[in-house]
C-alpha positions in Angstrom: -129.5 -53.1 236.1 -130.3 -50.4 238.7 -128.4 -47.9 236.7 -130.0 -48.7 233.5 -133.4 -48.1 235.0 -132.2 -44.9 237.0 -131.1 -43.5 233.6 -134.2 -44.4 231.8 -136.4 -42.8 234.4 -134.2 -39.5 234.3 -134.3 -39.3 230.6 -138.4 -39.8 230.7 -138.4 -37.0 233.6 -136.6 -34.6 231.4 -138.7 -35.3 228.4 -142.1 -36.1 229.3 -144.3 -34.2 231.9 -145.6 -36.0 235.0 -149.2 -36.1 233.9 -148.3 -37.5 230.4 -146.0 -40.3 232.3 -148.8 -41.2 234.7 -151.5 -41.5 231.8 -149.0 -43.8 229.9 -148.6 -45.8 233.0 -152.4 -46.0 233.5 -152.9 -47.1 230.0 -150.2 -49.8 230.3 -151.7 -51.2 233.4 -155.3 -50.9 231.9 -154.3 -52.3 228.6 -155.1 -49.7 226.6 -153.2 -49.8 223.2 -151.1 -46.9 222.2 -152.7 -44.3 220.1 -151.3 -43.6 216.3 -150.5 -40.0 216.8 -147.9 -40.7 219.8 -144.6 -38.8 219.9 -141.5 -40.7 219.7 -140.7 -40.0 223.4 -144.1 -41.3 224.4 -143.8 -44.3 222.2 -140.3 -45.1 223.9 -141.5 -44.5 227.3 -144.5 -47.1 226.8 -142.5 -49.6 225.0 -140.0 -49.5 228.0 -142.5 -49.9 230.6 -144.5 -52.5 228.8 -141.3 -54.7 228.5 -140.0 -54.3 231.9 -141.9 -54.6 235.0 -139.0 -53.3 236.9 -139.3 -50.1 234.9 -143.0 -49.9 235.3 -143.1 -50.2 238.9 -140.0 -47.6 239.6 -141.5 -45.1 237.4 -144.9 -45.6 239.0 -143.6 -45.2 242.4 -141.6 -42.4 241.4 -144.7 -40.5 240.6 -146.4 -41.6 244.0 -148.2 -44.7 242.8 -147.8 -47.9 245.0 -148.6 -51.5 244.0 -149.2 -50.6 240.4 -147.9 -54.0 239.2 -150.6 -55.9 241.4 -153.3 -55.0 239.1 -151.0 -55.2 235.9 -149.8 -58.8 236.8 -153.3 -59.7 237.6 -154.3 -59.4 234.0 -151.9 -61.9 232.7 
């Protein structure tokens, strides 16, 4: 599982700018729905972190955010 997470994060880093990944993570945590004009890469990244808390947490931590899941899990 760790290798899957790592390969996903590496792919996202190569394709999406850091600020874009940050905005997507915050949108997911805040419950903001995707916009209709998102690129395939953004939709893919969003879908993955929405469906897998480990990917969400790892992606956020890689960008320097800790405990991002606390808010995300408290919404459920």
